[in-house]
Residue, then its C-alpha position, 0 to 999 in steps of 0.5 A: x576699385x570698381x570700374x564705373x560706366x555711364x550710358x548717357x541717354x537723352x531721356x535717361x541714363x544708366x550707371x553700371x559697375x564691373x564687379x567680380x560676378x559681372x556687370x551690375x546696373x546701379x539703382x538710384x535713390x528711388x530704386x530705379x535703374x535708369x535716372x532721368x536726364x533732367x536738371x531743374x532749377x528752383x527758388x531754393x535749390x537745383x534738382x537732378x535726376x529723379x527729383x527733377x523729373x518730379x518737378x518737371x510739370x510744376x516747374x516746366x520752364x526751369x527744367x532742362x532735358x535733352x542735355x546730350x543733344x545740346x552739348x557742344x553745339x551753338x545756338x545758330x546750329x540749324x538742328x538746334x533752331x529747327x528741332x531742339x528749340x521745340x523740345x527744350x522747355x527753357x529759353x535757349x540762349x548763347x552762353x560764350x559761343x555755346x547753346x545754353x538755357x536761361x532759367x530762374x534760379x534762386x529768384x533771379x534769371x541765370x544762364x547755364x551752358x549745355x556743358x555746365x548742365x551736363x557737368x551738374x548731371x554727371x556729378x549727380x551720377x557720380x554721387x549715385x555711384x559713390x553711394x552704392x560703392x561706398x567709396x569715391x569714384x575717380x575714374x568713369x567711362x562715359x558713352x557718347x553717340x557715334x554721331x558726336x563730332x569732335x566739338x561735342x566730344x570735347x565739350x563732354x570731356x570739359x563737362x567731366x572736368x568741371x566742378x559740380 
């Protein structure tokens, strides 16, 4: 069993594995060591990481970034209204008391909370690690910023528990 760590970034994330010879940073499906922190929704499927980055310009309104900055916050949070609203491509909405996005997915408008989006993205990172290790990943260490408050930390824990 290997120890897997994820360094979540606002633009990209890294997956590292502790092995006998030290720490290895895992390459994703296109051999990049960093995976873009993006989720994109299309008419037939959702894309995560590199495929979402490829679709970012052609599917601008349905590609969501800034996952780390949105998780655990409310729509009426001053920082969301003043700063994040300008940098998130999708329409920000309230989803059960948490900030979320409205996107067009499979031909119809759908809303996803920031926790759901993070769960999707973390599932992608888990699958990338499992492909590299050729074994299922059950335990992961996820880094969060020191400035995260308790609500943001709990939302991250919830995202780790949600099915993807």
